[in-house]
FIPA-629293 format. One line per 4 residues: number of its first residue (from 1); their letters; for each residue z, x, y negated of C-alpha. Coordinates in pm, whole numbers, plus 50000, padded with zeros to 5 digits. Layout:
NUM) A) Z X Y ~ ...;
***
This chain:
1) XXXX) 34937 89190 41515 ~ 34624 88997 41414 ~ 34302 89042 41610 ~ 33972 89158 41462;
5) XXXX) 34085 89200 41103 ~ 33839 89297 40833 ~ 33889 89674 40792 ~ 33694 89681 40465;
9) XXXX) 33890 89407 40288 ~ 34010 89491 39937 ~ 34350 89359 39841 ~ 34460 89180 39527;
13) XXXX) 34809 89080 39418 ~ 34692 88716 39431 ~ 34663 88750 39809 ~ 35042 88786 39841;
17) XXXX) 35212 88491 39663 ~ 35590 88485 39652 ~ 35625 88863 39689 ~ 35677 88956 39325;
21) XXXX) 36022 88911 39170 ~ 36145 89011 38821 ~ 36283 89363 38807 ~ 36624 89243 38695;
25) XXXX) 36655 89015 39002 ~ 36483 89248 39250 ~ 36675 89371 39556 ~ 36726 89748 39527;
29) XXXX) 36793 89968 39828 ~ 37164 90055 39875 ~ 37087 90427 39842 ~ 36946 90365 39493;
33) XXXX) 37258 90178 39385 ~ 37489 90440 39536 ~ 37306 90716 39349 ~ 37343 90521 39026;
37) XXXX) 37716 90465 39081 ~ 37765 90834 39165 ~ 37596 90926 38837 ~ 37826 90694 38647;
41) XXXX) 38126 90839 38830 ~ 38022 91192 38736 ~ 38006 91080 38375 ~ 38367 90961 38394;
45) XXXX) 38289 90587 38384 ~ 38464 90334 38604 ~ 38300 90279 38940 ~ 38396 89973 39141;
49) XXXX) 38283 90071 39493 ~ 38556 89986 39737 ~ 38545 89945 40111 ~ 38363 89627 40207;
53) XXXX) 38230 89564 39853 ~ 37870 89581 39744 ~ 37764 89857 39501 ~ 37722 89778 39133;
57) XXXX) 37551 89447 39069 ~ 37183 89453 38971 ~ 37275 89244 38670 ~ 37475 89530 38523;
61) XXXX) 37451 89514 38146 ~ 37395 89886 38090 ~ 37049 89951 37954 ~ 36993 90231 38207;
65) XXXX) 37108 90028 38510 ~ 36884 90052 38820 ~ 36725 89712 38754 ~ 36603 89796 38403;
69) XXXX) 36297 89971 38267 ~ 36517 90240 38113 ~ 36688 90295 38448 ~ 36351 90345 38619;
73) XXXX) 36241 90581 38343 ~ 36552 90796 38377 ~ 36518 90807 38756 ~ 36157 90925 38725;
77) XXXX) 36250 91188 38466 ~ 36528 91317 38690 ~ 36300 91357 38995 ~ 36020 91522 38799;
81) XXXX) 36253 91771 38630 ~ 36260 91988 38946 ~ 35883 91994 39001 ~ 35773 92116 38660;
85) XXXX) 35483 91867 38651 ~ 35482 91548 38446 ~ 35132 91399 38414 ~ 35087 91023 38420;
89) XXXX) 34978 91031 38784 ~ 35300 91201 38896 ~ 35520 90960 38702 ~ 35348 90658 38851;
93) XXXX) 35362 90812 39200 ~ 35739 90835 39168 ~ 35755 90467 39072 ~ 35553 90375 39379;
97) XXXX) 35792 90582 39591 ~ 36084 90384 39447 ~ 35914 90052 39520 ~ 35847 90154 39881;
101) XXXX) 36208 90274 39911 ~ 36333 89933 39798 ~ 36106 89751 40045 ~ 36243 89960 40331;
105) XXXX) 36133 89989 40694 ~ 35962 89688 40846 ~ 35691 89564 41076 ~ 35406 89741 40897;
109) XXXX) 35583 90079 40911 ~ 35656 90048 41283 ~ 35299 89945 41362 ~ 35180 90242 41158;
113) XXXX) 35423 90464 41352 ~ 35246 90370 41676 ~ 34895 90412 41535 ~ 34979 90747 41374;
117) XXXX) 35138 90845 41703 ~ 34790 90811 41853 ~ 34695 91115 41646 ~ 34978 91328 41786;
121) XXXX) 34891 91194 42132 ~ 34521 91280 42095 ~ 34593 91634 41972 ~ 34770 91741 42293;
125) XXXX) 34570 91500 42510 ~ 34249 91688 42437 ~ 34411 92031 42433 ~ 34542 91975 42784;
129) XXXX) 34226 91800 42899 ~ 34017 92099 42796 ~ 34253 92339 42974 ~ 34238 92128 43292;
133) XXXX) 33857 92149 43307 ~ 33820 92527 43275 ~ 33821 92590 43651 ~ 33560 92326 43743;
137) XXXX) 33340 92426 43448 ~ 33348 92790 43559 ~ 33246 92694 43914 ~ 32968 92454 43814;
141) XXXX) 32801 92679 43557 ~ 32866 93011 43734 ~ 33098 93150 43466 ~ 33376 93396 43547;
145) XXXX) 33735 93271 43529 ~ 33799 93499 43229 ~ 33478 93432 43036 ~ 33525 93055 43062;
149) XXXX) 33838 93094 42847 ~ 33612 93127 42544 ~ 33564 92750 42584 ~ 33915 92717 42447;
153) XXXX) 33825 92940 42152 ~ 33532 92710 42068 ~ 33769 92413 42062 ~ 34018 92605 41847;
157) XXXX) 33743 92682 41595 ~ 33679 92310 41568 ~ 34052 92241 41535 ~ 34085 92488 41248;
161) XXXX) 33783 92342 41068 ~ 33907 91988 41124 ~ 34258 92058 41000 ~ 34125 92216 40679;
165) XXXX) 33840 91973 40615 ~ 34011 91642 40681 ~ 34325 91737 40494 ~ 34122 91786 40176;
169) XXXX) 33866 91513 40248 ~ 34140 91251 40280 ~ 34232 91322 39917 ~ 33872 91263 39810;
173) XXXX) 33729 90986 40031 ~ 34060 90818 40115 ~ 34319 90819 40391 ~ 34175 90508 40556;
177) XXXX) 33831 90657 40618 ~ 33971 90986 40747 ~ 34234 90808 40958 ~ 33963 90622 41151;
181) XXXX) 33694 90891 41149 ~ 33904 91158 41323 ~ 33958 90957 41643 ~ 33601 90823 41634;
185) XXXX) 33451 91173 41622 ~ 33685 91299 41892 ~ 33591 91011 42121 ~ 33215 91032 42064;
189) XXXX) 33186 91410 42104 ~ 33430 91400 42396 ~ 33201 91158 42578 ~ 32903 91379 42491;
193) XXXX) 33081 91690 42626 ~ 33120 91518 42962 ~ 32740 91507 42993 ~ 32686 91876 42904;
197) XXXX) 32395 92032 43098 ~ 32523 92389 43054 ~ 32826 92590 42942 ~ 32700 92668 42590;
201) XXXX) 32643 92299 42519 ~ 32989 92216 42653 ~ 33144 92474 42418 ~ 32951 92337 42119;
205) XXXX) 33050 91977 42191 ~ 33413 92074 42252 ~ 33407 92243 41910 ~ 33272 91923 41750;
209) XXXX) 33539 91725 41931 ~ 33794 91968 41787 ~ 33675 91891 41434 ~ 33783 91532 41489;
213) XXXX) 34106 91606 41675 ~ 34206 91876 41425 ~ 34228 91623 41144 ~ 34476 91397 41319;
217) XXXX) 34800 91576 41237 ~ 34742 91640 40862 ~ 34586 91298 40791 ~ 34815 91086 41006;
221) XXXX) 35124 91269 40890 ~ 35032 91229 40523 ~ 34944 90860 40562 ~ 35263 90776 40753;
225) XXXX) 35476 90968 40504 ~ 35323 90788 40203 ~ 35430 90450 40344 ~ 35766 90577 40471;
229) XXXX) 36084 90501 40275 ~ 36272 90818 40187 ~ 36585 90712 40377 ~ 36376 90687 40698;
233) XXXX) 36215 91030 40659 ~ 36344 91152 40997 ~ 36089 90922 41165 ~ 35819 91171 41069;
237) XXXX) 35962 91420 41320 ~ 35985 91144 41582 ~ 35605 91133 41583 ~ 35622 91455 41785;
241) XXXX) 35746 91248 42083 ~ 35385 91136 42130 ~ 35279 91499 42191 ~ 35416 91540 42549;
245) XXXX) 35299 91188 42636 ~ 34942 91302 42569 ~ 34989 91598 42801 ~ 35133 91377 43074;
249) XXXX) 34846 91129 43073 ~ 34583 91408 43069 ~ 34749 91578 43368 ~ 34776 91251 43565;
253) XXXX) 34409 91172 43504 ~ 34309 91525 43607 ~ 34515 91493 43926 ~ 34333 91167 44004;
257) XXXX) 33979 91292 43938 ~ 33929 91665 43986 ~ 34071 91718 44339 ~ 33912 91395 44471;
261) XXXX) 33553 91430 44352 ~ 33282 91697 44388 ~ 33313 91995 44154 ~ 33034 91876 43923;
265) XXXX) 33171 91521 43905 ~ 33551 91533 43879 ~ 33585 91710 43544 ~ 33310 91493 43393;
269) XXXX) 33484 91173 43503 ~ 33803 91308 43347 ~ 33638 91375 43011 ~ 33452 91041 43017;
273) XXXX) 33785 90866 43071 ~ 33953 91065 42794 ~ 33668 90984 42556 ~ 33697 90616 42642;
277) XXXX) 34074 90616 42582 ~ 34022 90789 42247 ~ 33764 90530 42139 ~ 34002 90255 42250;
281) XXXX) 34269 90401 42020 ~ 34008 90411 41742 ~ 33929 90042 41807 ~ 34298 89952 41780;
285) XXXX) 34317 90130 41445 ~ 33989 89997 41310 ~ 33971 89636 41430 ~ 34318 89522 41538;
289) XXXX) 34524 89655 41249 ~ 34465 89605 40878 ~ 34540 89945 40731 ~ 34618 89943 40362;
293) XXXX) 34473 90236 40174 ~ 34737 90479 40053 ~ 34864 90361 39712 ~ 34886 90721 39595;
297) XXXX) 34520 90781 39680 ~ 34421 90463 39498 ~ 34627 90573 39198 ~ 34462 90916 39199;
301) XXXX) 34117 90753 39189 ~ 34202 90528 38894 ~ 34241 90210 39103 ~ 34590 90123 38983;
305) XXXX) 34561 89747 39038 ~ 34470 89803 39402 ~ 34763 90044 39439 ~ 35000 89772 39316;
309) XXXX) 34832 89521 39549 ~ 34888 89758 39842 ~ 35261 89774 39769 ~ 35265 89393 39750;
313) XXXX) 35083 89381 40084 ~ 35339 89617 40237 ~ 35620 89393 40111 ~ 35448 89084 40251;
317) XXXX) 35398 89238 40595 ~ 35763 89347 40600 ~ 35875 89005 40471 ~ 36036 89159 40166;
321) XXXX) 35992 89135 39790 ~ 35902 89391 39526 ~ 35931 89438 39152 ~ 35626 89664 39105;
325) XXXX) 35360 89550 38858 ~ 35081 89701 38651 ~ 35290 89649 38340 ~ 35592 89840 38478;
329) XXXX) 35369 90129 38589 ~ 35219 90152 38241 ~ 35548 90112 38056 ~ 35735 90377 38255;
333) XXXX) 35449 90600 38364 ~ 35240 90585 38051 ~ 34887 90466 37980 ~ 34588 90694 38036;
337) XXXX) 34277 90699 37821 ~ 34077 90524 38093 ~ 34145 90157 38134 ~ 34154 90171 38510;
341) XXXX) 34438 90419 38541 ~ 34522 90789 38572 ~ 34215 90896 38766 ~ 34204 91246 38914;
345) XXXX) 33859 91400 38937 ~ 33737 91559 39259 ~ 33771 91903 39100 ~ 34129 91823 38998;
349) XXXX) 34210 91717 39355 ~ 34062 92042 39489 ~ 34258 92242 39230 ~ 34577 92071 39343;
353) XXXX) 34499 92154 39706 ~ 34426 92519 39630 ~ 34722 92527 39393 ~ 34957 92460 39685;
357) XXXX) 34895 92819 39792 ~ 34898 92982 39449 ~ 35151 93243 39348 ~ 35322 92978 39136;
361) XXXX) 35382 92765 39446 ~ 35456 93046 39693 ~ 35683 93241 39456 ~ 35977 92994 39468;
365) XXXX) 35992 93043 39846 ~ 36114 93397 39770 ~ 36332 93329 39467 ~ 36656 93418 39650;
369) XXXX) 36720 93678 39918 ~ 36836 93417 40167 ~ 36536 93190 40110 ~ 36293 93486 40125;
373) XXXX) 36431 93599 40462 ~ 36418 93243 40593 ~ 36059 93195 40478 ~ 35936 93516 40641;
377) XXXX) 36120 93451 40967 ~ 35996 93091 40992 ~ 35637 93204 40933 ~ 35683 93480 41191;
381) XXXX) 35807 93225 41446 ~ 35511 92997 41386 ~ 35273 93294 41417 ~ 35417 93427 41743;
385) XXXX) 35456 93087 41907 ~ 35111 92985 41784 ~ 34971 93263 42001 ~ 35225 93256 42283;
389) XXXX) 35202 92882 42351 ~ 34825 92861 42419 ~ 34823 93202 42586 ~ 35038 93056 42863;
393) XXXX) 34978 92680 42850 ~ 34603 92669 42779 ~ 34537 92868 43098 ~ 34831 92750 43309;
397) XXXX) 34602 92558 43543 ~ 34421 92885 43620 ~ 34748 93071 43670 ~ 34858 92803 43917;
401) XXXX) 34525 92811 44103 ~ 34509 93193 44120 ~ 34865 93329 44100 ~ 34882 93672 43937;
405) XXXX) 35081 93831 44220 ~ 34987 94140 44418 ~ 35064 93982 44758 ~ 34879 93657 44693;
409) XXXX) 34536 93613 44845 ~ 34297 93323 44786 ~ 34338 93012 44573 ~ 34596 92735 44583;
413) XXXX) 34437 92400 44691 ~ 34329 92182 44400 ~ 34538 91881 44499 ~ 34856 92097 44487;
417) XXXX) 34758 92264 44160 ~ 34693 91939 43973 ~ 34992 91766 44132 ~ 35222 92046 44017;
421) XXXX) 35070 92040 43669 ~ 35136 91665 43643 ~ 35496 91712 43755 ~ 35543 91986 43498;
425) XXXX) 35410 91758 43222 ~ 35646 91480 43328 ~ 35953 91704 43332 ~ 35872 91836 42985;
429) XXXX) 35909 91498 42809 ~ 36292 91480 42815 ~ 36302 91818 42638 ~ 36213 91653 42307;
433) XXXX) 36493 91400 42358 ~ 36739 91680 42434 ~ 36650 91853 42108 ~ 36691 91526 41918;
437) XXXX) 37050 91510 42050 ~ 37158 91875 42027 ~ 37032 91949 41675 ~ 37332 91763 41532;
441) XXXX) 37595 91900 41772 ~ 37867 92115 41622 ~ 37829 92488 41705 ~ 37471 92424 41824;
445) XXXX) 37264 92272 41543 ~ 36902 92354 41466 ~ 36932 92730 41511 ~ 37115 92707 41841;
449) XXXX) 36873 92455 41987 ~ 36568 92654 41879 ~ 36700 92993 41986 ~ 36832 92890 42328;
453) XXXX) 36521 92687 42409 ~ 36289 92970 42308 ~ 36490 93227 42503 ~ 36491 93020 42824;
457) XXXX) 36117 92947 42783 ~ 36037 93318 42745 ~ 36251 93418 43044 ~ 36089 93166 43277;
461) XXXX) 35742 93268 43163 ~ 35827 93612 43296 ~ 35988 93474 43614 ~ 35670 93276 43679;
465) XXXX) 35493 93601 43778 ~ 35752 93722 44032 ~ 35635 93517 44331 ~ 35318 93332 44428;
469) XXXX) 35475 93037 44612 ~ 35348 92706 44471 ~ 35696 92553 44485 ~ 35854 92854 44313;
473) XXXX) 35598 92846 44033 ~ 35644 92470 43999 ~ 36017 92520 43942 ~ 35951 92788 43678;
477) XXXX) 35692 92583 43490 ~ 35914 92271 43494 ~ 36208 92456 43341 ~ 35982 92634 43093;
481) XXXX) 35810 92308 42988 ~ 36143 92127 42944 ~ 36287 92389 42709 ~ 35953 92451 42538;
485) XXXX) 35933 92086 42427 ~ 36292 92111 42307 ~ 36194 92419 42104 ~ 35898 92250 41935;
489) XXXX) 36098 91934 41870 ~ 36323 92126 41628 ~ 36063 92295 41408 ~ 36103 92099 41085;
493) XXXX) 36038 92180 40718 ~ 36403 92122 40625 ~ 36466 92483 40522 ~ 36210 92476 40239;
497) XXXX) 36295 92329 39894 ~ 36128 91992 39840 ~ 35897 92098 39550 ~ 35752 92376 39770;
501) XXXX) 35792 92222 40115 ~ 35423 92142 40149 ~ 35331 92501 40067 ~ 35580 92652 40312;
505) XXXX) 35485 92427 40600 ~ 35114 92449 40517 ~ 35114 92828 40543 ~ 35317 92806 40865;
509) XXXX) 35061 92564 41011 ~ 34772 92789 40906 ~ 34932 93093 41073 ~ 34995 92887 41386;
513) XXXX) 34629 92779 41413 ~ 34501 93127 41332 ~ 34715 93281 41604 ~ 34603 93012 41848;
517) XXXX) 34241 93101 41776 ~ 34303 93460 41888 ~ 34481 93361 42213 ~ 34159 93300 42416;
521) XXXX) 34022 93637 42304 ~ 34330 93811 42438 ~ 34332 93608 42759 ~ 33965 93684 42828;
525) XXXX) 33986 94059 42767 ~ 34325 94197 42874 ~ 34327 94065 43231 ~ 34106 94330 43387;
529) XXXX) 34385 94580 43461 ~ 34647 94322 43562 ~ 34589 93944 43593 ~ 34946 93883 43476;
533) XXXX) 34899 94063 43143 ~ 34832 93746 42936 ~ 35149 93593 43080 ~ 35351 93904 42992;
537) XXXX) 35215 93893 42636 ~ 35306 93524 42607 ~ 35661 93592 42730 ~ 35700 93881 42485;
541) XXXX) 35589 93659 42194 ~ 35843 93392 42289 ~ 36121 93651 42305 ~ 36015 93795 41969;
545) XXXX) 36041 93447 41820 ~ 36387 93412 41975 ~ 36506 93729 41802 ~ 36370 93604 41469;
549) XXXX) 36549 93271 41513 ~ 36880 93449 41571 ~ 36849 93610 41228 ~ 36768 93289 41040;
553) XXXX) 37030 93276 40761 ~ 37008 92899 40707 ~ 37145 92622 40928 ~ 37049 92274 40809;
557) XXXX) 37267 92069 41045 ~ 37472 91820 40847 ~ 37306 91917 40519 ~ 37066 91712 40310;
561) XX) 36727 91870 40249 ~ 36688 92031 39908;
***
């Protein structure tokens, strides 16, 4: 990785000599050649694919062979037939996808995996960091332990705004700007929150921090996916492994600072450190890594030559070659009226964003009885877990400090509380790895992994309230965290058809954030009669999600996504 690269550098195909090869001689990915041979086999033609032999030669004389213009045109037509859209932009986007598929995974993709992982890391890093400061903030500013929970609601408001704003803004101002701005804002406002003179200011700055953090998942996920070869698509779900790592580091830092410094110092040192780490991640993205702008964004803004140069740059960084040129894009994709390329206006981009949630896009999710049931149950699961997860985890540090048990008197010492929280975070990490293994086991699969993990999580949330012993509660939270991470590691968009996958997962994400926004309101207002009430509600929501998972009619283990 080069140091102190120019983040504003514009690329040109002349910067990458030796990368371009003629289409007829270009190396095509094996999956492309296999698909072509399968098509020939279905048509009754001879297919010479024996064990140990390479698929059909790129020099095949058929005019629609993979390494011909006609072959590219037919492949594009085939992929667009299912979507119902066929403007020039969409045709050229498919060609760019094919070029990236042929380049394959390489150094650039793995570096981008780490840098996009920073976004997943930061999302839970700040969520947990905020939760860990609620107690000290309440003591310093004289706020009740229930009222201080509205601090979390302020952050969730920022998260909701950030997720909506940056997702759309990245389509207008570019992925590269949004990719860097999200971590920068989170770091700057995080540092500012550490210097808050009062509770209201802290809430406002946490909300501003949330605007930055909230954009990480939609922007980073979209950017990583647009440089990811189709055959490596499972790596998108592997980004979720960064999520528990963020929780672990936040809990270790809290354990180091809060119990060992005065009440008005410890939480501030924690947030200062978190802000510094976030700005360090921003520096790595901005100055140590040359991020190519998304070729699809460049294409949408009429900058076709730069889009081609980006693909050439990707090939150069991965030490591969590519066949993509301006001429091939125009010949297969068509030529727009503007000389620069098929530019989408800002209003067209906004219409496409809103169109994702139109009746035309949502309707196909209910076109069959099985798919309709699956859609409703998946959305229900995201809604219930979106409320249940923060209702228990966002205030877990308070539950550990003041156990909701009739026979418990006084508070648990801070050094035990934060030690136990750090242990819980550490134990939760292997849960994601367990899910990664069990989702493909026979008789278990996606449904089994999700359902069992959710059931065990819900049961141990209830068991958490039975006794007030610190060691007993540590055991319950460790088991709950382990299975909870396994549960979240399985939630994938596989069940939705590809043309409507963005719509299905987008609505699920919206419901999840909306439910999370209401969790602090419940936690702050239902505790008067019984301090354990928020925990009971969280357990009930997990068990409701478990029941819904049992009735899911689709199991995607061993099946290719539609």
